N, C-alpha and C positions, 0 to 999 in steps of 0.2 A: 306690240309683239315683233316685226319687227327690224323695227333696231332690236334690241336684246336682242334676236340669233345671233347678230350680228357680228356683238356684240364680243359676247362669247365665242362665234367662231373665231374673231382674230386675236384673244387673251387665249382661247387653244392652241391656234398656229402659234404662238408668240412659247407656249412652254412648250408650247415639239421639238423647235427653230430651239430651242435653248438651255431647251437639255438634250437634242441629240451634237447639240456643237461642245457644250461642256463636258464628254463622254466619251467626244474622238480628240477632244484636241490634247488630252493631259494621257492620250493611252500609254497603256503599259508596251511595248514586246514581250511575245514573246521568251519568259529564261527557257535557257538554257542551261540545266545545271552541272553537269559536264567539264561546257565551259568557263562558269561562274567558278566551280574548286579551283584553274589553274589561271584565272582574274584573281584568286585575293589569295596573294602572297606580303604585301604588308597591312591589309585589315586582322590576319595570326598575330601580328607582333601587339593586339590593346583589343582584341573579343575572341581569343581563343583559337586553337588552330578544329578544335569541335566546335565551334561558336560559341562558346561557356566563354564569356570572361574573367582571365585570372587575377585582376583585379578591381572590387566591385565596383568604382568610379569611370570604368567603362560599358554601357551594356549588352550585355547576349543577344544574340543575332541565334540561334541556334531557334527554327523553330519557331515569329514572330512569323506575320504574315506576308507577304509576297511583295502586296500591293502595300503593307505600309511601308518595309527596306527601300520598293523602289523613292516611293513620295521623300522619303527621307534626305535618302542619297538626293538626290533631286531638285529638292529645298535645300542642301546645302551647297550643292555645285552654282547656284539661282540667288546669292543671299539672304537666300527667304530662312533661314530657322539664324537662330544666333546665339551667344554663348563663348567660356573659355576654351570648345573644341569646336568653335562650329570654322574659324579661320587653319585647323590642322586640318578637319574634315573636308573643307573646300581644298587643298593644294592638294591631298590624298587620292581625291574624285577629280582632279583639274583637266586631266590625260585619257575618261573615260568618256564615250558614246551614250544612248539612251538605251543603246543593245548591250556592250558591255555593265551599265547598272540594273538590268533586268536578268541578267544572266546569273549575274554574283544577289541575282534579292531570291532564286531563282534559287540558288546554290543555299543559302546558308535556311528557307523556310523548312524549306527538306528536311533537316536537321532536326531530327527526335531526340 
């Protein structure tokens, strides 16, 4: 019985530790919408000034989930997204830090 309890305790501790590490390892900084607006001039050419893309080949960003936008931009910068636009997106994002990405994500997610 003690063996089962110790095993359960070890498993529970491991799960809690992994959960804590995974949620904090890629935690998104708090985004600032007003700063995000200032950081989006090149985004507007493809994604529109109102977050609605003028061409169907580009995604609309207005109203998207903030975390999704942040994760997507981070994935482009880390070569985790591939496809015809991945290289172009990486080039657009290469000089931005994680705070910049969070600000941009906050800006577009606040659009309705």
